[in-house]
Every structure is written in structure tokens, then in C-alpha cells.
SEROPA-810380 format. One line per 4 residues: number of its first residue (from 1); for each residue y, z, x of C-alpha. Coordinates in nm, 4 decimals. Each point is the difference from the previous one (the first is absolute). Layout:
REM SEROPA-810380
NUM	Y:Z:X; ...
This chain:
REM SEROPA-810380
1	1.1167:-0.0704:-3.1170; -0.2751:0.2278:0.1299; 0.0855:0.3331:0.1579; -0.1034:0.0955:0.3535
5	-0.2279:0.2995:0.0007; -0.2038:0.1887:0.2558; -0.3721:-0.0645:-0.0378; -0.2208:0.2867:-0.1016
9	-0.1956:0.1509:0.2953; -0.3348:-0.1087:-0.1440; 0.1100:-0.3620:-0.0447; 0.1570:-0.0044:0.3453
13	-0.3215:0.1225:0.1547; -0.2019:-0.2606:-0.1877; 0.2296:-0.2745:0.1293; -0.0363:0.1387:0.3545
17	-0.3736:0.0035:-0.0511; 0.0142:-0.3794:-0.0388; 0.0998:-0.0197:0.3686; -0.2395:0.2618:0.1295
21	-0.3037:-0.0299:-0.2306; -0.1220:-0.3526:-0.0389; -0.3673:0.0799:-0.0473; -0.2452:0.2822:0.0821
25	-0.0077:-0.1085:0.3645; 0.3760:0.0690:0.0195; -0.0598:0.3555:-0.1139; -0.2720:0.0437:0.2615
29	0.2305:-0.1251:0.2720; 0.2872:0.2337:-0.0906; -0.2195:0.3074:-0.0328; -0.1925:-0.0592:0.3220
33	0.3238:-0.0484:0.1885; 0.1156:0.3349:-0.1332; -0.3268:0.1564:0.1238; 0.0474:-0.1523:0.3455
37	0.3603:0.1267:0.0137; -0.1381:0.3432:-0.0823; -0.2197:-0.0091:0.3091; -0.3354:-0.0539:-0.1695
41	-0.2968:-0.0884:0.2184; -0.2458:-0.0473:-0.2871; 0.0755:-0.1908:-0.3181; -0.2392:-0.0591:-0.2913
45	0.0702:-0.2656:-0.2654; -0.1903:0.0022:-0.3288; 0.0458:-0.2894:-0.2436; -0.1274:-0.0661:-0.3484
49	0.0094:-0.3354:-0.1796; 0.2013:-0.1696:0.2716; 0.2558:0.2788:0.0034; 0.1156:-0.0723:-0.3549
53	-0.1809:0.2999:-0.1430; 0.0271:0.2440:0.2873; 0.1244:0.0343:0.3590; -0.0556:0.3137:0.2038
57	0.1251:0.0484:0.3575; -0.0826:0.3207:0.1909; 0.1157:0.0921:0.3475; 0.0044:0.2933:0.2436
61	0.3704:-0.0257:0.0761; 0.2585:0.2766:0.0123; 0.0401:0.0132:-0.3787; 0.2960:0.0845:-0.2271
65	0.1128:0.3558:-0.0719; -0.0010:0.1189:-0.3614; 0.3785:0.0102:-0.0408; 0.0332:-0.3686:0.0963
69	-0.2717:-0.1460:-0.2196; 0.2312:-0.0742:-0.2896; 0.2658:-0.1359:0.2351; -0.2593:-0.2265:0.1668
73	-0.0445:-0.1884:-0.3313; 0.3725:-0.0540:-0.0362; 0.1669:-0.3266:0.0916; 0.1687:-0.0284:0.3395
77	-0.1681:0.3167:0.1244; -0.1372:-0.0118:0.3554; -0.0401:0.2136:0.3086; 0.0087:-0.2956:0.2390
81	0.3678:-0.0837:0.0280; 0.3100:0.2174:-0.0406; 0.2963:-0.2156:0.0927; 0.1103:-0.3454:0.1097
85	-0.0995:0.0695:0.3579; -0.3601:0.0481:-0.1043; 0.0130:-0.3272:-0.1983; 0.1006:-0.1884:0.3159
89	-0.3225:0.1030:0.1793; -0.2787:0.0449:-0.2567; -0.3198:0.1203:0.1611; -0.1920:0.0836:-0.3194
93	-0.1818:-0.2441:-0.2274; 0.1720:0.1244:-0.3156; 0.3621:0.1003:-0.0262; 0.1549:-0.1081:-0.3367
97	-0.1430:0.2822:-0.2115; -0.0873:-0.2309:-0.2909; -0.3738:-0.0407:0.0150; -0.1213:0.3153:-0.1844
101	0.2748:-0.0199:-0.2638; -0.0672:-0.3689:-0.0618; -0.3760:0.0446:-0.0187; 0.0231:0.3012:-0.2318
105	0.2302:-0.1968:-0.2366; -0.2735:-0.2600:-0.0687; -0.3141:0.2209:0.0140; -0.1405:0.3440:-0.0514
109	0.0392:0.1654:0.3414; -0.1355:0.3240:0.1344; 0.1090:0.1362:0.3392; -0.1994:0.2877:0.1503
113	0.0951:0.1402:0.3360; -0.0522:0.2964:0.2296; 0.1862:0.0455:0.3312; -0.1907:0.1917:0.2654
117	0.2411:0.2933:-0.0126; -0.0280:0.0320:-0.3793; -0.2716:0.2234:-0.1480; -0.0763:-0.2063:-0.3087
121	0.0345:-0.3595:-0.1132; 0.2262:-0.1127:-0.2793; -0.0161:-0.3029:-0.2262; 0.2878:-0.2004:-0.1487
125	-0.0661:-0.2411:-0.2912; 0.2290:-0.2684:-0.1448; -0.0439:-0.2730:-0.2600; 0.2061:-0.3152:-0.0442
129	0.1081:0.0823:-0.3568; 0.2554:0.2712:0.0804; -0.0775:0.0624:0.3694; 0.0233:0.3761:-0.0464
133	-0.1786:0.1795:0.2823; -0.2291:0.2973:-0.0546; -0.1212:0.2191:0.2878; -0.3084:0.2210:-0.0032
137	-0.2355:0.1582:0.2545; -0.3031:-0.1982:0.1167; -0.2925:0.0109:0.2398; 0.0442:-0.2331:0.2977
141	-0.0535:0.0004:0.3746; 0.2826:-0.0447:0.2488; 0.1659:-0.3374:-0.0630; 0.0965:-0.2063:-0.3038
145	-0.1757:-0.1922:-0.2767; 0.1810:-0.2408:-0.2303; -0.1769:-0.1355:-0.3078; 0.1417:-0.2919:-0.1933
149	-0.1549:-0.0742:-0.3380; 0.0565:-0.2838:-0.2484; 0.2398:-0.2058:0.2048; 0.2595:-0.1851:-0.2172
153	-0.1264:0.1777:-0.3125; 0.3590:0.0134:-0.1307; 0.1072:-0.3447:0.1226; -0.2394:-0.2456:-0.1652
157	0.2057:-0.2975:0.1187; -0.0827:0.0937:0.3600; -0.3595:0.0904:-0.0785; -0.0798:-0.3452:-0.1371
161	0.0869:-0.1583:0.3356; -0.2790:0.1930:0.1744; -0.3066:-0.2027:0.0967; -0.3698:0.0752:-0.0327
165	-0.1474:0.3225:0.1348; -0.1578:-0.1877:0.2916; 0.3251:-0.1717:0.0977; 0.2063:0.3183:-0.0093
169	-0.2573:0.1831:0.2076; 0.0001:-0.2795:0.2549; 0.3761:0.0507:0.0404; -0.0610:0.3721:0.0527
173	-0.2729:-0.0685:0.2521; 0.2340:-0.2313:0.1936; 0.2695:0.2700:0.0099; -0.2489:0.2543:0.1353
177	-0.1131:-0.2454:0.2658; 0.3555:-0.0659:0.1118; 0.0906:0.3697:0.0163; -0.3281:0.0871:0.1776
181	0.0950:-0.2487:0.2765; 0.3439:0.1646:0.0308; -0.1355:0.3524:0.0516; -0.3021:0.0279:0.2225
185	0.0549:0.3811:0.0135; -0.0643:0.0480:-0.3731; -0.3316:-0.0090:-0.1904; -0.0056:-0.1925:-0.3323
189	-0.2574:0.0047:-0.2769; 0.0195:-0.2356:-0.2999; -0.2238:0.0193:-0.3043; -0.0032:-0.2070:-0.3219
193	-0.1542:0.1253:-0.3227; -0.1736:0.2794:0.1871; -0.1450:-0.2270:0.2704; 0.1181:0.0155:0.3623
197	0.1279:-0.3403:0.1127; 0.1812:0.0647:0.3285; -0.0155:0.2756:0.2594; 0.1997:-0.0096:0.3194
201	-0.0497:0.2891:0.2376; 0.2673:0.1229:0.2432; 0.0216:-0.2025:0.3200; 0.0647:0.2855:0.2388
205	0.0936:-0.2236:0.2940; 0.0549:-0.3679:0.0760; -0.3658:-0.0591:0.0725; -0.0644:0.0321:-0.3738
209	0.2800:-0.2348:-0.1044; -0.2246:-0.3040:0.0250; -0.2444:0.1542:-0.2419; 0.2697:0.0554:-0.2628
213	0.1306:-0.3543:0.0459; -0.3561:-0.1331:-0.0296; -0.0565:0.1914:-0.3222; 0.3212:-0.1293:-0.1571
217	0.0171:-0.3576:0.1333; -0.3647:-0.0655:0.0678; -0.1974:-0.0004:0.3217; 0.0387:-0.3752:0.0368
221	0.3810:0.0392:0.0264; -0.0503:0.2588:0.2723; -0.2302:-0.2333:0.1934; 0.2616:-0.2799:-0.0158
225	0.3082:0.2126:0.0654; 0.2304:0.0251:0.3015; 0.1480:0.3396:0.0784; 0.3714:0.0068:0.0711
229	0.2046:0.2844:0.1298; 0.3523:-0.0454:0.1338; 0.2872:0.2427:0.0428; 0.3562:-0.1056:0.0663
233	0.2686:0.2628:-0.0251; -0.0183:0.1520:-0.3486; -0.2177:-0.2833:-0.1302; -0.3766:0.0403:0.0069
237	-0.2392:-0.2542:-0.1501; -0.3734:0.0601:0.0013; -0.3008:-0.0909:-0.2049; -0.2436:-0.2830:-0.0505
241	0.0576:-0.3755:-0.0268; -0.2657:-0.2281:-0.1445; -0.0876:-0.2889:0.2287; 0.1008:-0.3442:-0.1279
245	-0.3713:-0.0713:-0.0546; -0.0026:0.2806:-0.2578; 0.2209:-0.1963:-0.2400; 0.0163:0.1159:-0.3620
249	0.0539:-0.2025:-0.3153; 0.2049:0.2806:-0.1511; 0.2266:0.2732:0.1339; -0.2421:0.2822:-0.0787
253	-0.0036:0.1404:0.3543; 0.3732:0.0078:0.0802; 0.0875:0.3651:0.0627; 0.3306:0.0915:0.1640
257	0.1637:0.3422:0.0305; 0.3436:0.1262:0.1059; 0.0058:0.3622:0.1086; -0.3179:0.0618:-0.1947
261	0.1335:-0.1615:-0.3186; -0.2014:-0.2920:-0.1332; 0.2077:-0.3168:-0.0229; 0.0067:-0.3479:-0.1441
265	0.3167:-0.0794:0.1861; 0.1101:-0.3664:0.0286; 0.1420:0.0365:0.3489; -0.3173:0.1599:0.1400
269	-0.2250:-0.2581:-0.1709; 0.2177:-0.2842:0.1247; -0.0158:0.1232:0.3582; -0.3798:0.0398:-0.0102
273	-0.0590:-0.3303:-0.1739; 0.2270:-0.1669:0.2561; -0.2078:0.1406:0.2820; -0.3047:-0.1767:-0.1406
277	0.2061:-0.3237:-0.0429; -0.2425:-0.2961:0.0096; -0.2990:0.2119:0.0846; -0.0791:0.0221:-0.3693
281	-0.0379:-0.2772:-0.2596; 0.2840:-0.0314:-0.2491; -0.2028:0.1573:-0.2796; -0.1399:0.2757:0.2219
285	0.1170:0.3629:0.0379; -0.0208:0.2272:0.3023; -0.1653:0.3426:-0.0051; 0.1708:0.2974:0.1613
289	0.0517:0.3739:-0.0030; 0.3235:0.0716:0.1828; 0.2066:0.3183:0.0365; 0.3664:-0.0095:0.0995
293	0.1754:0.3225:0.0878; 0.3681:0.0317:0.0796; 0.2887:0.2406:-0.0344; 0.0336:0.0961:-0.3673
297	0.3731:-0.0550:0.0277; -0.0569:-0.3665:0.0849; -0.1671:-0.0839:-0.3292; 0.1138:0.0338:-0.3602
301	-0.2884:0.0626:-0.2403; 0.2204:0.0425:-0.3042; 0.0304:-0.3714:-0.0857; -0.2958:-0.0628:-0.2313
305	-0.0965:0.1872:-0.3231; -0.3599:0.0277:0.1114; 0.0934:0.0283:0.3713; -0.2146:-0.3003:0.0931
309	0.2796:-0.1471:0.2113; 0.2468:0.1464:0.2475; 0.3159:-0.1149:0.1733; 0.0198:0.0255:0.3785
313	0.3375:0.0596:0.1652; -0.1215:-0.2244:0.2820; -0.1856:-0.2523:-0.2175; -0.0016:-0.2871:0.2505
317	-0.0922:0.2322:0.2827; -0.2987:0.1456:-0.1919; -0.1093:-0.3438:-0.1131; -0.0183:-0.1376:0.3487
321	-0.1662:0.3100:0.1382; -0.2816:-0.0337:-0.2534; -0.0217:-0.3757:0.0612; -0.0127:0.0399:0.3775
325	-0.2749:0.2635:-0.0012; -0.2187:-0.1877:-0.2478; 0.0607:-0.3386:0.1521; -0.0901:0.1188:0.3482
329	-0.3193:0.1688:-0.1217; -0.1072:-0.3124:-0.1861; 0.0930:-0.2281:0.2883; -0.2393:0.1862:0.2268
333	-0.2786:-0.0841:-0.2430; 0.0922:-0.3642:-0.0353; -0.1584:-0.2671:0.2169; 0.2179:-0.2871:0.1107
337	-0.1226:-0.3425:0.0992; 0.1781:-0.1355:0.3079; 0.0409:-0.3836:-0.0055; -0.1849:-0.2166:0.2515
341	-0.2199:0.2726:0.1480; -0.1384:0.1206:-0.3325; -0.0201:0.3455:0.1470; -0.0034:0.2861:-0.2446
345	0.2134:0.2931:0.1072; 0.1270:0.3118:-0.1740; 0.3432:-0.0012:-0.1608; 0.1325:0.2746:0.2294
349	-0.1199:-0.1783:0.3138; 0.1299:-0.3378:-0.1010; 0.3393:0.1492:-0.0760; 0.0228:0.1473:0.3458
353	0.0652:0.3441:-0.1454; -0.0373:0.3126:0.2039; -0.2013:0.2420:-0.2075; 0.1127:0.3588:-0.0114
357	-0.1490:0.3214:-0.1256; 0.1726:-0.0036:-0.3345; -0.2725:-0.1589:-0.2051; 0.0375:-0.3588:0.1149
361	0.3799:-0.0061:-0.0114; 0.2085:-0.2439:0.1947; 0.1024:0.1267:0.3350; 0.3243:0.1912:-0.0492
365	0.1428:-0.1126:0.3315; 0.3539:0.1120:0.0630; 0.1165:0.0323:-0.3557; -0.2087:0.2892:-0.1243
369	-0.0219:-0.1983:-0.3271; -0.3348:-0.0949:-0.1454; -0.0500:-0.3682:0.0652; 0.3709:-0.0392:0.0683
373	0.0118:-0.1338:-0.3541; 0.1603:0.2932:-0.1775; 0.3440:-0.0769:-0.1373; 0.3272:0.0961:0.1562
377	0.2244:0.0706:-0.2979; 0.3109:-0.2081:-0.0218; 0.2104:0.3142:-0.0003; -0.0962:0.0619:0.3623
381	0.1744:-0.3230:0.0974; 0.2830:-0.0084:-0.2495; 0.1106:0.3411:0.1233; 0.1038:-0.1587:0.3283
385	0.3123:-0.2132:-0.0286; 0.2824:-0.0217:0.2518; 0.3235:-0.1877:0.0435; 0.0064:-0.1842:0.3296
389	0.3225:-0.1277:0.1439; 0.0427:-0.3411:0.1593; 0.3603:-0.0066:0.1144; 0.2085:-0.0246:-0.3176
393	-0.2973:-0.0606:-0.2341; -0.2255:0.2562:-0.1652; -0.3601:-0.0893:-0.0752; -0.2048:0.2307:-0.2230
397	-0.3526:-0.0088:0.1384; -0.1830:0.0613:-0.3261; -0.3779:-0.0143:0.0447; -0.1370:-0.3350:-0.0962
401	0.3000:-0.2155:0.1012; -0.2083:-0.1771:0.2614; -0.2957:-0.0622:-0.2296; 0.0958:0.0848:-0.3587
405	-0.2557:0.2312:-0.1475; -0.1921:-0.0995:-0.3077; -0.0856:0.2132:-0.2956; -0.3577:0.0397:-0.1201
409	-0.0478:0.1984:-0.3138; 0.3452:0.1585:0.0261; -0.0523:0.1428:0.3498; 0.0555:-0.1330:0.3494
413	-0.3016:-0.2108:0.0856; -0.1495:0.1201:0.3275; -0.2737:-0.2614:-0.0452; 0.2128:-0.3047:-0.0789
417	-0.1814:-0.3257:-0.0016; -0.1185:-0.0115:-0.3572; 0.2376:-0.2755:-0.1076; -0.2729:-0.2558:0.0690
421	-0.2302:0.1514:-0.2597; 0.1703:-0.1425:-0.3065; -0.1064:0.1933:-0.3031; -0.1466:0.2762:0.2112
425	0.3401:0.1092:0.1197; 0.0972:0.3254:-0.1554; -0.3508:0.0858:-0.1127; 0.0386:0.3493:0.1343
429	0.3390:0.0390:-0.1629; -0.1746:0.0503:-0.3315; -0.2675:0.2304:0.1401; 0.1626:0.3132:-0.1315
433	0.3066:0.0357:-0.2148; 0.2812:0.1535:0.1955; -0.1958:0.0441:0.3199; 0.1221:-0.3158:0.1705
437	0.3625:0.0953:-0.0456; 0.1987:0.1305:0.2950; -0.0414:0.3662:0.0687; 0.2641:0.2292:0.1355
441	-0.2544:0.1581:0.2316; -0.0873:-0.1103:0.3495; -0.3475:-0.0229:0.1481; -0.1628:0.3399:0.0516
445	-0.0203:-0.0176:0.3773; 0.3387:-0.0599:0.1576; -0.1630:-0.0158:0.3471; -0.2399:-0.2672:-0.1188
449	0.2861:-0.2045:-0.1430; 0.1886:0.0273:0.3270; -0.3020:-0.1133:0.2040; -0.0688:-0.2791:-0.2436
453	0.3557:-0.1289:0.0176; -0.0057:0.0076:0.3810; -0.2839:-0.2539:-0.0103; 0.1747:-0.2308:-0.2468
457	0.1842:-0.3159:0.0945; 0.3466:0.0740:0.1320; 0.1482:-0.2041:-0.2799; -0.1058:0.2501:-0.2642
461	-0.0462:0.3420:0.1630; 0.2437:0.2568:-0.1307; -0.0108:0.1850:0.3321; 0.0896:-0.3180:0.1884
465	0.3045:-0.0397:-0.2200; 0.1040:0.3548:0.0671; -0.0382:-0.0626:0.3727; 0.2036:-0.3147:-0.0285
469	0.2691:0.1849:-0.1927; 0.0294:0.2532:0.2825; -0.0133:-0.2541:0.2790; 0.3110:-0.1020:0.1852
473	0.1759:-0.3123:-0.1150; -0.1936:-0.3036:0.1006; 0.1328:-0.1919:0.3057; -0.0621:-0.3150:-0.2045
477	0.2425:-0.0518:-0.2831; -0.0774:-0.2677:-0.2584; 0.3193:-0.1744:-0.0871; -0.1443:-0.2851:-0.2006
481	-0.3253:-0.0680:-0.1779; -0.1551:-0.3409:-0.0611; -0.2971:-0.0241:-0.2329; -0.2897:-0.0096:0.0275
485	-0.0730:0.1273:0.3494; 0.3072:0.0057:0.2293; 0.2878:0.2384:0.0641; 0.3015:-0.0234:0.2298
489	0.0351:0.3226:0.1998; 0.2130:0.1387:0.2745; -0.1879:0.1325:0.2991; 0.1974:0.1407:0.2964
493	0.3081:-0.1899:-0.1220; -0.1969:-0.3274:-0.0175; -0.0424:-0.1926:-0.3200; -0.3667:-0.0953:-0.0532
497	-0.2166:-0.1638:-0.2656; -0.3020:0.2254:-0.0679; -0.3331:-0.1102:-0.1440; -0.0811:0.2752:-0.2520
501	-0.3560:-0.1321:-0.0384; -0.0678:0.0324:0.3714; 0.1498:0.3479:0.0155; -0.2039:0.1167:-0.3033
505	-0.3127:-0.1453:0.1631; 0.0666:0.2099:0.3115; 0.0534:0.3161:-0.2052; -0.3116:-0.0622:-0.2104
509	-0.2123:-0.0613:0.3068; 0.0981:0.3301:0.1589; -0.0783:0.1789:-0.3286; -0.3409:-0.1605:-0.0219
513	-0.0830:0.0660:0.3669; 0.0815:0.3680:-0.0350; -0.2550:0.0408:-0.2789; -0.2647:-0.2499:0.0981
517	-0.2104:0.2294:0.2205; -0.1108:0.2093:-0.2951; 0.0018:-0.2829:-0.2488; 0.2778:-0.0841:-0.2445
521	0.0311:0.2341:-0.2906; -0.1337:-0.1657:-0.3169; 0.0454:0.0596:-0.3698; -0.2507:-0.0660:-0.2785
525	0.1332:-0.2498:-0.2529; 0.0126:0.1267:-0.3556; -0.1439:-0.3362:-0.1037; -0.2048:-0.1850:0.2638
529	0.1273:-0.3538:0.0618; -0.2510:-0.2858:-0.0296; 0.0603:-0.3146:0.2002; -0.1735:-0.3283:0.0727
533	0.0190:-0.1038:0.3665; -0.0645:-0.3373:0.1522; -0.3515:-0.0105:0.1480; 0.1292:0.0093:0.3555
537	0.2284:0.2987:-0.0627; -0.2819:0.1769:-0.1849; -0.2235:-0.0300:0.3049; 0.2889:0.0964:0.2285
541	0.0700:0.3170:-0.2015; -0.3684:0.0919:0.0044; -0.0165:-0.0411:0.3782; 0.2970:0.2307:0.0491
545	-0.0773:0.2545:-0.2739; 0.0121:0.2914:0.2435; 0.3360:-0.1121:0.1353; 0.1334:-0.0346:-0.3516
549	-0.1027:0.3598:-0.0688; 0.1825:0.1052:0.3212; 0.3051:-0.1762:-0.1415; -0.0320:0.1998:-0.3236
553	-0.1531:-0.2768:-0.2108; -0.3255:0.0781:-0.1813; -0.1743:-0.3037:-0.1550; -0.3267:-0.0464:-0.1841
557	-0.1537:-0.3457:-0.0063; -0.1486:-0.1749:-0.3002; -0.1417:-0.3384:-0.0893; 0.1799:-0.3362:0.0112
561	0.2404:0.1089:0.2757; 0.1477:0.2766:-0.2179; 0.1221:0.3246:0.1493; 0.1298:0.3203:-0.1526
565	0.2741:0.1888:0.1820; -0.0466:0.3716:-0.0653; 0.2333:0.1625:0.2557; 0.3097:-0.1291:0.1765
569	0.2270:0.1240:0.2818; 0.2643:0.2475:-0.1061; 0.2451:-0.1836:0.2212; -0.0325:-0.3003:-0.2312
573	0.0381:0.1925:-0.3255; 0.3074:-0.2103:-0.0997; -0.1870:-0.3274:0.0544; -0.2187:-0.2067:-0.2305
577	-0.3619:0.0700:0.0897; -0.1579:-0.3429:-0.0405; 0.2927:-0.1879:0.1570; 0.0090:0.2396:0.2945
581	-0.3751:-0.0362:0.0698; 0.0200:-0.3760:-0.0171; 0.2993:-0.0027:0.2333; -0.1746:0.2255:0.2501
585	-0.3231:-0.1995:0.0038; 0.1907:-0.3311:0.0310; 0.2050:0.1332:0.2924; -0.3060:0.1301:0.1851
589	-0.2104:-0.3096:-0.0676; 0.2718:-0.2230:0.1493; 0.0031:0.1868:0.3310; -0.1723:-0.1709:0.2948
593	-0.1906:0.3231:0.0584; -0.1275:0.0155:-0.3598; -0.3584:0.0345:0.1173; 0.0749:0.3057:0.2150
597	0.2885:0.1862:-0.1531; 0.1353:0.3029:0.1830; 0.1695:0.3052:-0.1536; 0.3340:-0.1466:0.1154
601	-0.0591:-0.3060:-0.2207; -0.0712:0.2173:-0.3022; 0.3029:0.2140:0.0673; 0.2228:-0.3080:0.0203
605	-0.1542:-0.1368:-0.3192; 0.0655:0.3190:-0.1960; 0.3562:0.0170:0.1395; 0.0544:-0.3553:-0.1164
609	-0.1273:0.0704:-0.3496; 0.2390:0.2932:-0.0171; 0.2936:-0.2389:0.0298; 0.2294:0.0038:-0.3033
613	0.0416:-0.3306:-0.1780; 0.3764:0.0222:0.0275; 0.2748:0.2347:0.0982; 0.3099:0.1317:-0.1703
617	0.3122:0.1225:0.1728; -0.0933:0.3624:-0.0567; -0.3579:-0.0484:0.1181; 0.1275:-0.1742:0.3119
621	0.2170:0.3007:0.0803; -0.2887:0.2379:-0.0701; -0.2279:-0.2005:0.2250; 0.2410:0.0536:0.2914
625	-0.0049:0.3724:-0.0547; -0.3765:0.0074:-0.0229; -0.0424:-0.2201:0.3043; 0.2134:0.2399:0.2000
629	-0.2141:0.2917:-0.1217; -0.3367:-0.1698:0.0668; 0.0665:-0.2007:0.3118; 0.2024:0.2761:0.1747
633	0.0738:-0.1090:0.3594; -0.1193:-0.3554:-0.0629; 0.2473:-0.0537:-0.2857; 0.2714:-0.1839:0.1901
637	-0.2558:-0.2025:0.1897; -0.1536:-0.1181:-0.3284; 0.3462:-0.0879:-0.1333; 0.0688:-0.2124:0.3030
641	-0.3448:-0.1578:-0.0162; 0.0303:-0.0964:-0.3652; 0.3630:-0.1133:-0.0070; 0.2214:-0.2633:0.1611
645	0.3602:0.0324:0.1052; 0.2516:-0.1892:-0.2105; 0.2541:-0.2070:0.1947; 0.3168:-0.0298:-0.2054
649	0.2008:-0.1787:0.2643; -0.0095:-0.3307:-0.1851; 0.0972:0.1617:-0.3296; 0.2877:0.1873:0.1595
653	0.1303:-0.3156:0.1592; -0.0017:-0.1758:-0.3346; 0.2115:0.2773:-0.1497; 0.2541:-0.0592:0.2798
């Protein structure tokens, strides 16, 4: 039986190097990130033989004092975090303190540095064999230079996996391009075998950003790019989106950044790709340069060895924010063909969207939420639960009793109707491991959540439930429930048979009318729903496209009577998208006034679609509470209107 032993420091560092140092480009990335953390504004990279023979990175950062040079080459040595609190909000690019130790364990490394306040420069040298550090004086300007020679000279098994000189340099070049896009305020120079290959000068203000992007991504990308810039609370997304016409056959121009850190994050890529949806062919890739900034405490960067991926505390919230901004920007560039007239109109106009000054964002209306599509975390609703007394019986009004909530990727689905998509359902759930799981945090803006919930259907709003819990006991007491749509109630000591369907219709209609003036709040679907309509309904929908947008339904029209539903009313988030649209169109088409529909007809249609398919005893009781809260002074009148008195004289006589 083998004995358990502690690994020697040299072997432990070489194992760690396997995570940090994959190839010369990995070394370049780690060292440049250290230079940026040191406040450098000018970084020079010199490479020989694809970085296998030599790598040299010089910067004008703050440098390392003499007494800390040896410590800097030790494992787990860093100046960037001190305790757990710092780890919860990492603002620097590096923080683990492993890079220099790992690199020096598989190469011959020389570190020369001079802080501004130090009179002379000092040089520390270490080799992979024994990793002993020697320090001696040197000549060097303010800043730091790190030279890495003979990478993997003492680990031949790793060295044989390196590719040709050209391939390795191409990887280095790509790293420099990515970092250059992240830091417009830093100048970069790259040379290979003594020949300058790249030079990016400092972009001193935003007017020079386009020039840097053009140098990195090509002028053609810049000519076919849409600028986006949207701020919502702590979230800020800005950058360039390639137009759908600028489709790529490979993902060579997909650059995304989180707080200045270059990313290949699955959640971010899924949101961006989803925004393009059917605008690109299946084998095509979008082109983009996008920067997301948010509170450092809302993102965990310590989840990937190479820090290519992150975990957001509000993963679903961030996903839909990115999707909404990108989708709106792309929609404004997309031309839609309206049936019958053949008129070409812009996407924003056809959708009936009020443009605002936030870079083409959806009108915020009353919610203060971008596009009204950002998620309300389930915790905001589940926190409100009250016991409501009906005589001798207690009913626990848990959110979702009226319309049971569905799960999507482990979290409450605020955009529900994806059940009709078959294999597409749950596509997002695998977008990023662990990010779709429920979070203990609530949405960043409590005020935005409150406003958002106020505009939701009374059957699901947490605030409505709280109001109902505080309301006086209803004058109508249900004493018996008969499925699927009737309840026997007592009203002013009379026994009456109430139509729950009719009462729900009245409540829904009031809710729709209150919000109609500014247009119903709509939510982008994570996966657009495609649907084939009968020819007559296809033409009908095209004729009333503006009215559909007012009702919160955004549709694009294709060939062969096919439509794609991209956004749907938030009030219908518990409903199936395709079935709801068909139901609405069928109802409106059947009206005698179908050729000249008024807002009242649309309001009634939406209210009808909101109807639940069936009731339960608990949902019937909750409906009475909500009706009292929404209808206010008209509550008893609606009860009388939608119920009939029960005459038990005959039954009593039979009982003798």
C-alpha cells in the first residue's frame, strides 16, 4: 500500500503549470495581465521562434521593490487579494499568485524591475531545475521586464505537444489582439524574430476607439457594425455588433469582455447568438466586440483555471439583458415584409416601438427595466406568502396556486411558453454550468422589481398577493367548489352560483385596460417560436401588425405563411405562445367587426386568452381575493352580474 506524501514544491509547481501554461500564448496572457494590473500604459512584447525559444514582455508599470522580487516568484504570492472579502469582489485580472511560479518552474525566467521610488533596478533569475532565485543589480528604466527562455526545457512531454513556430505565434497574435481590444488606454507593440508585427497606439478618447477596432477586426467589420450602448442599473453593455449581412464562416471575430477581462463564456455567447436567431444561416457565425461591466461582487471569476469563463450571481438576469440589447439593435437593422401590401418597413417601426435615447433600446415605460424583459427572480415572489382565513378554513396563498409556475433550467421561468418547442426546451439550461440554478440573491434594483410586478397580471404579482393578504375578509365566501369553472358562494347571506370564468374575464380586462395606453409590457423569448398560420390568419396578422405590437406581440413574417414570434406579453408568461396566438387571432377573426377592430376588441381578446384552462379550489379562493383588490368598488356588482341565486326551497321541502 502506497504512503501519502506531500509533493515537492518543484513538482507541485510543474503540476500547477499544466493549468496555467498551456503554450507560449498562455505565458503572454498571464504576464500582460500582470503588467495591466501594475498600471502599465505601454507594453512591448518580443517573441522568438513562436515563443518557444524566447518571450520578453516589458512595461512601464509601478514595478516590484527589491525585497519582494524573490517572494514574487513564490507560489501563492500576490499583492491583489488579502482575504476572503477581496476574493468576493475581484477587480484585478490576476489574483491567484501562481503565474510567475508556474512559468519559472518550466522555463528559465528572468525578472527585472525598478519602481519609480527606487534608485536602481534589480534582477531576479530562476530556473526550473531547482527554482532557486538569485538577485543582482541591473540597468532598467521604471517598470518591469520579464524574459522567459526555453519554455518546457525540463518537461519534454509538454514540449512535444507544441505546434509549429507559425502556429504558436498565431496564438500569441490572437491573444494580443484580444487584449488590445480590452484596453484602449494602453499601447501595445508586438514583434516576432526581430520584426515588428503589431503596433496599437493609445486611444486617448472614444473618438479613437473605432480606429483600434478597425486595426484588430478589420475595416470591413467596422463598416458593417452596429454600435450598441445601454446602461441599466449596474449593468452596462456597449460595443459593436456585426450586421447579419456580415456573416462569418468561423468564430474568429467573437470578442466579449466582462469588466475588462476577455471571455469565452457560454452564457454570454448563448445570449448573443440567440439575439441573431434566424438572422444567420445555421453554419454562420456572428461578429461582435462587446463589453459588459457590472459590480465586481456580482460575478465570480474564480471558476476556470484559465479564467475564460465566469459565473454570474444573476445569470438569467445578465443573459436576458445582453439578449435584449443585442436583439433590439439588430431588429432596427432588419427589414420586415408586411403581407398583402408588400411594403418594406424597419423593424423598430413595424414593432410599434417607441425609440428612446439609450442606443435603440425599447421604451422603458413605467417599469424602468430595459425592454421590460429582464427577469424578476423567483425569490421576489416566493418571499410573499400569507395565510388567509375563510371562516373556519385556512388557505395558504402560495405564489403560483392560480397558475402553477413551471421550471426552466432550474429557475422560475419568467418567459414560459417554450413547451411547444420540443427538443429546444431547456436549451438555455445547459448554457453555463451552475448559472441556471436558483440564486439566493434578488434582482439588483428592488424598485425596478416592484414596478415590474405592479404591471404583471394580478394572478401572479407578489405585491397583489400581499395586498390581498392585508385586505379585509371578502364579503363573498366560497362554501363549495365545482370544477371546472363554478363555485357556490355566499353573498350578503344569499347562496349564489358564481361563474369563475366570467369573473376572471372581468379581472383580466381591467388589468389589460390599465396598461393598454402605453402598450402591454413584452418579454423577448429565449427561443423564438416558429408557427405556420392558415393563409387567412397570416394575412389578418399582417394587417394588424401594429396592433399586435401594442398588445405586446412582436412577429416577423416569412414565406409559406410562416411567422416567428420573438416577443410576447408579460401578462401571458404562463401561457403557451403558439396556442395563445392562435386563440387570439381566431377570437378576433370571428368578430363581426373583424375588418375594423378597436382597442376594446383587442383588450377583450387578450383578457380572454389570459383565462386559465381550469380552476382548483385554492385558485378559486385566490381569484376572489384578487378580484376584490383589482375591481375595488365594482367587486360586488361583478359578483352579482356573474352569478345566479340558488333557490333551495324545493330541496328543503324534500328533506321535510
